[in-house]
C-alpha positions, 0 to 999 in steps of 0.5 A, a space after each residue: 556805367 561810365 560816369 563823368 563829373 562836371 566841374 565849375 572853375 571860378 576865379 578872376 580871369 585876366 590875372 589867372 589865364 594861364 593857371 585856368 588853362 592848366 587846371 582845365 587841361 588837368 580836368 579833361 585828363 581826368 575825364 571831367 567836364 570843365 565849366 569855365 567862365 572863359 566864354 561868359 565872364 561874370 561882369 553883370 547881373 544878367 550874366 551872373 544869373 546864367 552862371 548860377 544855372 551853370 553852377 546848378 548843373 555842376 557836380 563840383 566847384 573849384 575856386 582859385 584866389 590869387 591877388 585880385 578880388 574881381 569885378 564887383 556887383 552893385 551890392 559891393 560883393 565881387 562876382 567871384 565871391 557871389 559864385 562861391 557863396 551860391 555854390 556853398 548855398 546849393 550844397 555843391 562840394 567846393 574846393 578852394 585854392 588860395 595863393 599863399 602869399 599874394 604880395 609876391 605876385 607881379 603888380 599887374 596881377 594884384 589890386 591896388 585900391 585899399 578898399 578892394 584889397 580889404 574886401 579880398 582879404 575878408 574873402 580869403 579869410 572866409 574861404 580859408 575857414 572852410 574844410 577843402 582848402 589848399 594853399 598854392 604858390 607856383 602856377 606849375 604845380 597848381 593843376 596837379 594839386 587840383 587833380 589830387 584834391 578833386 580825386 580825393 573829393 570824388 572818392 569821399 563825396 561822390 556826386 550824381 555825375 553825367 552819363 551818356 544817354 544810351 547808357 542811362 537808357 540801358 541802366 533803366 532797362 536793366 532796372 525794369 528787367 530786374 523788377 519784372 523778374 522779381 514780379 514773375 518769380 513772386 507770381 510763380 511762387 504764389 501760383 505754385 502754392 495755390 496749385 499745390 493746395 488746390 491739387 491736395 483738396 481735389 485728391 481728398 474730394 476724389 477719394 470721398 466721391 469714390 467712396 460715396 454710395 449714391 441712390 438713384 440715377 440723379 445722384 449717381 450722375 452727379 457723383 460721376 460728373 463731379 469726378 470727371 470735373 475734378 479730373 479736368 481740374 487736375 489736368 488743367 492745373 498740371 498744364 498750367 504748372 507746366 506752361 509756366 516754365 515755357 511762357 504760360 500761353 493763354 490757352 492753358 489758363 483758359 483751360 483752368 477757367 473752363 474746368 472751374 465753370 464745369 466744377 461750379 455746375 457740378 457743385 450745384 448738381 451735387 447740392 441738389 442730389 446731396 440727400 441721396 449721395 451718401 458720401 462719408 464726411 462733408 464733400 462740400 468742404 474740399 469741393 469749395 477749397 478746389 473752387 477757391 483754388 481755381 479762382 485763385 490761380 485764375 486771379 493770379 494769372 489776371 494780375 500778371 
């Protein structure tokens, strides 16, 4: 699934117009989504609230510092510094690029007010105390420096990123399909186990009924009907197991229900004539195991 990262580029504007253009071009060549301040320069509190929402949507934040501090908010802090502080507060990876020697810049690209110069110096010290900081001097080399640093940061601090909506849907569908596959596999394992146990108990019951010596028509009929009912259960279980490999049609599971009802009726008939059946051992123990197994198979089918 192809992922793209949105990157906020923050700096003063008029003095770094060309540098910003080069950085944005480099980001686009990296298949990133630049979120520059060209269309909404941070000049007042209302715009800053909008910019904060833009930063919230970004995966990475790039700060460029040269010779200007930028427009100052009523609280005495520049909007560039406020953006930087906000990105740090939100936990967004920040990559800072600070001019090595702003005294070499053209006069029109530097602040002249001593108070503003002091604020810029404090801001530089704050930023350079961070981890992801690079110094730059030549505008021509800045886009490449940004591209290399961002590539390393993406590898070491991968962000959420953005994907096309159709790709996101495909990923969700793949996850849902995988979950359904796991549920089906689990269902098949549980059902197979229940069928095997039920079939084993049914064979024990058939053996005990076959060795019974019923006395009287009622007892003989109860044994014969019970043998037939157990045979129907075995057939239904075999059909159920085979149908699981080809889609498990509902009609097969219904046959398990019918066999279960018939066997429940036969159990009542056996209980009524039990004194005259003369079977070896306790025939009701395997019989009840078969009944419980059929109910388990049906219960698993209903859960699915």
